[in-house]
Structure formats: structure tokens, C-alpha cells
C-alpha positions in Angstrom: -17.4 -15.8 -5.1 -19.2 -15.8 -8.5 -18.3 -13.0 -10.8 -20.7 -11.3 -13.2 -20.2 -9.0 -16.1 -19.9 -5.4 -15.1 -23.0 -4.1 -16.8 -25.1 -6.8 -15.1 -23.5 -6.0 -11.7 -24.4 -2.3 -12.2 -27.9 -3.2 -13.2 -28.4 -5.4 -10.2 -27.0 -2.7 -7.9 -29.3 -0.1 -9.3 -32.3 -2.4 -9.1 -31.4 -3.1 -5.4 -31.3 0.6 -4.7 -34.6 1.1 -6.4 -36.3 -1.6 -4.3 -35.0 -0.1 -1.1 -36.9 3.2 -1.7 -39.9 3.5 0.7 -43.3 2.8 -0.8 -44.3 6.4 0.0 -42.0 7.4 -2.9 -44.7 6.1 -5.3 -47.0 8.8 -4.1 -44.6 11.6 -5.2 -45.4 13.8 -8.1 -44.2 12.4 -11.5 -41.9 15.4 -12.1 -40.1 14.8 -8.9 -39.5 11.1 -9.7 -38.2 12.0 -13.1 -35.9 14.6 -11.6 -34.3 11.9 -9.3 -33.9 9.5 -12.1 -32.2 12.1 -14.3 -29.7 12.9 -11.5 -28.4 9.3 -11.4 -25.6 8.5 -13.8 -26.6 6.1 -16.5 -25.0 2.7 -17.0 -22.9 3.9 -20.0 -21.6 6.9 -17.9 -20.7 4.6 -15.0 -18.9 2.2 -17.4 -17.0 5.1 -18.9 -16.0 6.4 -15.5 -14.8 2.9 -14.4 -12.8 2.5 -17.5 -11.1 5.9 -17.0 -10.3 5.1 -13.3 -8.8 1.8 -14.4 -6.1 3.5 -16.5 -2.5 3.7 -15.1 -1.4 7.3 -14.8 1.5 9.6 -13.8 1.5 8.2 -10.2 2.0 4.7 -11.5 4.9 6.0 -13.7 6.4 7.3 -10.5 6.4 3.9 -8.9 7.8 2.4 -12.1 11.2 3.9 -11.3 11.8 1.0 -8.9 11.6 -1.7 -11.5 14.8 -3.7 -11.6 17.3 -5.3 -9.3 18.6 -3.7 -6.1 20.9 -4.4 -3.2 20.1 -3.0 0.2 21.7 -2.4 3.7 19.6 -2.4 6.8 20.1 -0.7 10.1 17.7 -1.7 12.9 17.3 -0.4 16.5 15.5 -2.5 19.0 15.4 0.3 21.6 14.4 3.9 21.3 17.9 5.3 21.2 18.9 5.7 17.5 22.4 6.9 18.7 23.1 3.4 19.9 24.8 0.9 17.6 22.2 -0.6 15.3 21.9 -4.2 14.2 23.0 -4.3 10.5 22.2 -6.7 7.7 22.0 -6.7 3.9 20.1 -8.3 1.1 18.8 -7.9 -2.5 15.4 -7.1 -4.0 13.8 -7.5 -7.4 10.9 -5.3 -8.6 8.7 -6.0 -11.5 5.5 -4.5 -12.9 2.3 -6.4 -13.4 -1.3 -5.8 -14.6 -0.2 -3.5 -17.3 1.8 -1.2 -15.0 -1.0 -0.8 -12.5 0.9 -2.6 -9.7 4.5 -3.4 -8.8 5.7 -6.5 -7.0 8.9 -6.7 -5.1 10.7 -9.7 -3.7 13.2 -9.2 -0.9 15.8 -11.7 0.4 18.6 -11.4 2.9 19.8 -12.1 6.4 18.6 -10.5 9.6 20.4 -10.4 12.9 17.9 -11.5 15.6 18.5 -12.3 19.3 18.2 -16.1 19.9 16.8 -17.9 23.0 20.2 -17.7 24.7 20.4 -14.0 24.1 23.1 -14.2 21.5 22.7 -12.7 18.1 22.1 -15.0 15.2 21.6 -14.7 11.4 18.1 -15.6 10.2 17.0 -15.9 6.6 14.6 -13.2 5.6 12.1 -13.1 2.8 9.5 -10.5 2.1 7.2 -9.4 -0.7 5.3 -6.2 -1.4 2.6 -5.2 -3.9 2.4 -1.5 -4.5 0.2 0.7 -6.6 -1.8 3.9 -6.8 -5.6 3.7 -6.2 -7.2 6.2 -8.6 -10.5 6.0 -6.6 -8.9 6.7 -3.2 -6.3 9.0 -4.7 -3.8 7.3 -2.5 -0.6 5.2 -2.9 -1.4 1.7 -1.6 0.9 -1.1 -0.5 0.6 -4.6 1.0 3.5 -6.3 2.7 4.1 -9.9 3.8 7.3 -11.7 5.1 8.4 -15.0 6.7 8.6 -13.4 10.1 4.9 -13.4 10.6 1.5 -14.4 9.2 -0.2 -11.0 8.9 -0.6 -8.7 5.9 0.3 -5.0 6.6 -1.7 -2.7 4.4 -0.5 0.9 4.0 -1.9 4.1 2.3 0.3 7.0 1.4 0.9 10.3 -0.4 3.7 11.8 -2.4 5.5 15.1 -2.0 7.0 16.2 -5.3 9.2 18.9 -3.7 11.1 16.5 -1.5 10.5 13.4 -3.8 9.2 11.6 -0.7 6.5 9.0 -0.3 4.9 8.8 3.2 2.8 5.8 4.1 0.7 5.1 7.2 -0.3 1.7 8.5 -1.1 -0.3 11.6 0.6 -3.5 12.7 -0.4 -6.1 15.2 2.5 -8.4 15.9 1.0 -9.7 19.2 -2.7 -10.1 20.0 -4.2 -6.8 21.2 -0.9 -4.9 20.7 -1.7 -2.7 17.7 1.1 -0.3 16.6 0.8 2.7 14.4 3.4 2.8 11.6 4.8 5.5 9.4 7.1 4.7 6.5 9.1 7.4 4.6 10.6 6.6 1.2 12.9 9.3 -0.2 13.9 9.0 -3.9 17.5 10.3 -4.0 17.9 9.6 -7.7 17.1 6.9 -10.2 19.6 4.5 -8.6 19.2 5.2 -4.9 16.4 5.6 -2.4 16.1 5.3 1.3 13.4 3.8 3.5 12.7 4.8 7.1 10.4 3.0 9.4 8.8 4.7 12.5 6.7 3.1 15.3 4.4 4.7 17.8 5.6 3.6 21.2 3.4 4.9 24.0 2.4 8.0 22.1 6.0 8.7 21.0 7.2 8.0 17.5 10.5 6.1 17.3 12.6 5.3 14.3 13.3 1.6 14.4 14.7 0.9 10.9 16.5 2.4 8.0 17.2 0.8 4.6 19.4 2.2 1.9 18.8 0.8 -1.6 21.2 0.9 -4.5 20.3 -0.3 -8.0 22.4 -3.2 -9.3 24.2 -2.4 -12.5 
């Protein structure tokens, strides 16, 4: 895809919009045409708005708390009964900021217990990476996640509750063709050195907790 300078892109977009107006518009009274033109933001105003929306703000500072090195412990339930003994594993994560504090990239490594072909549990190497940020246009926290257990990208959007210090994300996952699953993720910031992550799946219209991760900052 070829890129063009922003002012040029805006001009082309405005020109395209103008060309799409029906020919009957030419028959309108001059004062009406001037009124419509005056209502449209000028190129300078649009540029100023885009520059303002591009600035990192308080919500980006909230995400910045996670920058650093972490260890984590995972509990995973394959079935719907969270009272059953979970599969447990552990790992480490490193979080860094990029693009001037607009986004935060985290790399996760560890071991996961998974059932093998013979039904016995086996340790598998796990790697995952997330890119998180706050979209000033959507007014939503945004996240993308990939790992070595699949080839898809899971995109999430979320909100923050300041009273409970909790981020809640919603997403949709499709691990198998045609089997889309609604996902809810809850991240609670306990303090600067600890936070918890809970993963819920919609199974047949019922939400089930399938994973819990406890993070501790490495000293």
C-alpha cells in the first residue's frame, strides 16, 4: 500500500466526497451551498484534531504500570468445574513500551501442561506476545494477542473501572472452523507489583472461568 502525506490524503478524501454529491446539488441556492461548506471542518482543523488524538494520555499511563519483568503462575480448567483441581504451570513475562508510550508490548514464555495423544499430561513450551494500548478515537483499551499454540490473532477491546482498579476486555476466538467463542478477560491491578488475570469463555450460553494467572513483579 502506498502512503501519502496526511494533508494530501485529507484533500483527496474531501474531493471524493464532493464528487459523490448528486448533480442536483448544483441547482441549490448559493447560500445553502455556502452553509454546507462552512459546516465542514477545514483541513487545518482536521490536522489539529488528529494531532491531539495521537497524543498518549492518562489511560496510557495506566498501562505503563506493567512495564518491567514479571513471573506468573497459571491455573487452567479444561472442564466447567472450577472446584476441580486445575492444571498448573508457570512462566515469565517482559513488558516494554513502544511508539512513545502509545503501546505496550509483552513477551511471555513458560511451560504448559497439555494432554498428549496417549491421554497423559505433558509439558509444552509456551510463547505468547501481546500489544496493548488505548485508542483515543474509540475511547477503548485495545489489545492483540498471538501465541505458538495457534495461527490466529485475538483482538480485544476493553474498559477500565477506577473504583475496582479493573480492566475488562471482550473478544471472540475461533480455535476451530465455525466454532466461535465469546471471551471476557478481567485484569485486576492489586498493587504496583501484583495483578491477576481471569479468562472466561461462553460455553453454550453459560460463561465459564477457564484460566487464572497471578503476576508478580521481579525485583
